[in-house]
C-alpha positions in Angstrom: -0.2 0.3 0.4 1.5 2.9 -1.2 1.6 6.3 1.3 1.1 3.9 4.2 3.9 3.6 6.8 3.2 1.5 10.1 4.7 3.3 13.0 3.8 3.7 16.6 1.0 0.9 16.6 -0.8 3.2 13.4 -0.9 2.7 10.0 -0.2 6.2 8.8 -0.5 8.2 5.4 -0.3 11.6 4.3 -2.8 12.5 1.3 -1.8 15.9 -0.8 -4.9 17.5 -3.2 -4.7 20.4 -5.0 -6.9 22.5 -2.8 -9.4 22.4 0.0 -12.4 21.4 -1.6 -10.7 18.4 -2.9 -9.5 17.3 0.4 -12.6 17.6 2.1 -14.2 16.2 -1.1 -11.4 12.8 -0.2 -12.3 12.7 3.6 -15.9 12.8 2.9 -15.6 9.9 0.8 -13.5 8.3 3.1 -16.3 8.8 6.0 -18.6 7.0 3.9 -16.7 4.0 3.9 -15.6 4.0 7.4 -19.0 4.4 8.5 -20.2 1.5 6.9 -16.9 -0.9 8.1 -17.7 0.8 11.6 -14.0 1.6 11.7 -13.1 5.4 12.3 -9.7 7.0 11.3 -8.1 9.9 13.7 -7.2 12.5 10.6 -6.8 16.2 10.6 -6.6 18.3 7.2 -4.8 21.8 6.8 -6.0 23.3 3.6 -4.8 20.5 0.6 -3.2 18.0 2.8 -4.9 15.4 4.9 -3.1 13.1 7.5 -4.4 10.1 8.3 -3.9 7.4 11.4 -5.4 3.7 11.6 -5.5 1.4 14.4 -8.0 -0.9 16.0 -9.1 0.5 19.3 -10.9 -2.7 20.5 -7.7 -4.9 20.2 -5.8 -2.3 22.3 -5.0 0.7 19.9 -3.0 -1.8 17.4 -3.0 -2.4 13.8 -5.0 -5.5 12.9 -6.5 -6.6 9.7 -9.5 -4.4 9.9 -7.1 -1.5 9.7 -5.3 -2.8 6.2 -8.4 -3.6 4.9 -9.5 0.2 5.5 -6.3 1.5 4.4 -6.4 -0.4 1.2 -9.9 1.2 0.9 -8.4 4.8 1.7 -5.4 4.3 -1.3 -8.3 3.2 -3.8 -10.3 6.4 -3.0 -7.5 8.3 -3.4 -6.2 6.7 -6.7 -9.5 7.5 -7.9 -9.9 11.0 -6.9 -6.7 11.7 -8.3 -7.9 10.6 -11.8 
C-alpha cells in the first residue's frame, strides 16, 4: 500500500490535493466507507493535506487486519480521486 507506513502501533499516511475542496471531498468519501466498516480513522486536514492514522481501539490500539482493509480502501479512493 503506497503512502502507508506502520509506526507507533498505527498505520499512517499523508495525502495531498490541489486545494481544500478536493481534500474535503476525499475526506467525505473516506467517511462514508469508514462508517460502513464501523472503523473510524483519526485524521487531520490543513488546506490541501489530509493526514490519516488507523489503529483498532477494541484490540488495544494496535494495527489489525481491520486497519489494513480500510487503508486499502482509502488508497483506492485516493487513486480514483486523483484520476
